[in-house]
C-alpha positions in Angstrom: -73.8 -29.2 18.8 -72.6 -25.7 19.5 -69.4 -24.2 18.2 -67.3 -22.1 20.5 -67.2 -18.4 19.8 -64.1 -16.8 18.3 -61.7 -15.2 20.6 -61.3 -11.5 20.1 -58.2 -10.9 17.9 -55.3 -9.0 19.5 -54.7 -5.7 17.8 -51.0 -5.2 17.0 -49.7 -2.0 18.3 -46.5 -0.3 17.3 -43.9 0.3 20.0 -44.4 4.0 19.9 -48.2 3.7 20.3 -47.6 1.4 23.3 -45.4 4.1 24.9 -42.1 2.2 24.5 -39.2 4.7 24.1 -37.1 4.0 21.0 -33.4 4.6 21.4 -31.0 4.9 18.5 -28.6 2.0 19.0 -25.9 0.9 16.6 -28.1 -2.1 15.7 -31.0 0.1 14.8 -29.0 1.9 12.0 -26.2 -0.4 11.0 -25.1 2.0 8.2 -24.4 4.9 10.6 -21.9 5.2 13.4 -22.9 6.8 16.6 -20.7 9.5 18.1 -19.3 7.1 20.7 -18.5 4.6 18.0 -16.7 7.4 16.1 -14.6 8.1 19.2 -13.8 4.4 19.6 -12.8 4.1 15.9 -10.6 7.2 16.0 -8.8 5.9 19.2 -8.3 2.5 17.7 -6.9 3.9 14.5 -4.5 5.9 16.6 -3.3 2.7 18.3 -5.2 2.9 21.5 -5.8 -0.6 22.9 -9.3 -2.0 23.5 -8.5 -2.3 27.2 -7.6 1.4 27.5 -10.7 2.4 25.4 -12.8 0.3 27.8 -11.4 2.1 30.8 -11.7 5.6 29.3 -15.2 5.2 27.9 -16.9 2.8 30.3 -19.2 5.4 31.8 -20.2 6.8 28.4 -21.0 3.4 26.8 -22.6 1.6 29.8 -23.6 4.1 32.5 -26.5 2.1 33.9 -24.4 -0.8 35.3 -23.7 -0.3 39.0 -21.0 -3.2 39.2 -17.6 -2.1 37.9 -16.5 -5.5 36.8 -19.7 -6.2 34.9 -19.5 -2.8 33.3 -16.0 -3.3 32.1 -16.9 -6.7 30.7 -20.0 -5.3 28.9 -18.1 -2.4 27.5 -15.2 -4.5 26.3 -17.6 -6.9 24.5 -19.6 -4.0 23.0 -16.4 -2.5 21.6 -15.3 -5.8 20.2 -18.7 -6.2 18.5 -18.4 -2.7 17.1 -14.9 -3.4 15.8 -16.1 -6.6 14.0 -18.6 -4.7 11.8 -17.6 -3.8 8.3 -18.7 -0.1 8.7 -16.4 0.3 11.7 -13.5 -1.4 9.9 -14.0 0.9 6.9 -14.0 3.9 9.3 -10.8 2.8 11.1 -9.1 2.2 7.7 -10.1 5.7 6.5 -8.9 7.2 9.8 -5.5 5.4 9.6 -5.1 6.5 6.0 -5.7 10.1 7.1 -3.2 9.8 9.9 -0.6 8.5 7.6 -1.2 11.3 5.1 -0.7 13.8 8.0 2.6 12.1 8.8 4.0 12.4 5.3 6.1 15.5 5.9 7.9 13.9 8.8 8.4 10.7 6.8 9.9 12.8 3.9 12.2 14.6 6.3 13.4 11.2 7.6 14.1 9.9 4.1 16.0 13.1 3.3 18.0 12.8 6.5 19.0 9.2 5.7 19.8 10.0 2.1 22.1 12.8 3.3 23.8 10.3 5.6 24.7 8.1 2.7 21.9 5.6 2.4 21.7 4.8 -1.3 18.2 3.3 -1.1 16.9 6.4 0.7 18.5 8.7 -1.8 17.0 6.7 -4.7 13.5 6.9 -3.1 13.9 10.6 -2.5 14.9 11.1 -6.2 12.0 8.9 -7.4 9.5 10.9 -5.3 10.8 14.1 -6.8 10.6 12.7 -10.3 14.4 12.9 -10.9 14.8 9.2 -11.2 12.6 6.5 -12.8 13.8 3.0 -12.3 10.8 1.3 -13.9 11.2 2.9 -17.3 13.6 0.9 -19.4 15.2 2.6 -22.3 15.4 0.2 -25.2 18.4 0.7 -27.5 17.5 1.7 -31.0 17.5 -1.2 -33.5 20.6 -1.2 -35.7 20.2 -2.9 -39.1 23.3 -3.8 -41.0 22.6 -4.5 -44.6 25.2 -6.2 -46.9 23.2 -6.3 -50.0 25.0 -4.8 -53.0 28.5 -5.1 -51.5 30.8 -7.3 -53.7 32.4 -10.3 -52.0 36.2 -10.1 -51.6 38.3 -12.1 -54.2 40.7 -14.9 -53.2 43.7 -13.3 -54.9 45.7 -10.5 -53.4 45.5 -7.0 -55.0 48.8 -5.8 -56.5 50.6 -3.0 -54.7 51.5 -0.2 -57.1 54.2 1.4 -54.8 57.5 -0.5 -55.2 58.8 0.8 -51.9 56.1 -1.1 -49.9 57.1 -4.6 -49.2 54.6 -7.3 -49.5 54.7 -9.4 -46.2 53.8 -13.0 -46.2 53.1 -14.4 -42.7 54.1 -17.9 -43.7 57.5 -16.9 -44.9 60.3 -17.1 -42.2 62.8 -14.4 -42.2 66.1 -14.7 -40.3 67.5 -11.7 -38.6 71.2 -11.4 -37.5 72.2 -10.2 -34.1 73.3 -6.8 -35.5 69.7 -6.2 -36.9 70.6 -6.9 -40.7 
């Protein structure tokens, strides 16, 4: 009985050796953002909607699609996928934080304007930011200790008055006064 011969094994060839062109895509390097993803992230952080980003960047993100409706749909899905990644969310948060920092002078001018107009909460916030008011530091009063040790207790008898001109007044004694004051 004859045994069939082995088939020749297929040699594995890398994509570059086979002549396949490798393109850097977001999925190839998930830790890095492509320049178009950076533009999408900056726009989204500034408040541009996904629909507007799709219309503005449709030819940069998906230039090979001839049908407009399909291109719009592909670009919208791709942008939504990008926005769902942690790296893109971190980038958008950093951009939004930077935008808020750049708006700080205008915010402070608005707080000062409201404080001048009489808003107590705005004035308090402005004073807190300048370091003139600190509501969270509570000043504790100093402890006062009253010590009665060594003080003699009062006696039950009344002390005698040495001056005869002073009259000893007893609150239980009723004194009648005439109409003329005598």
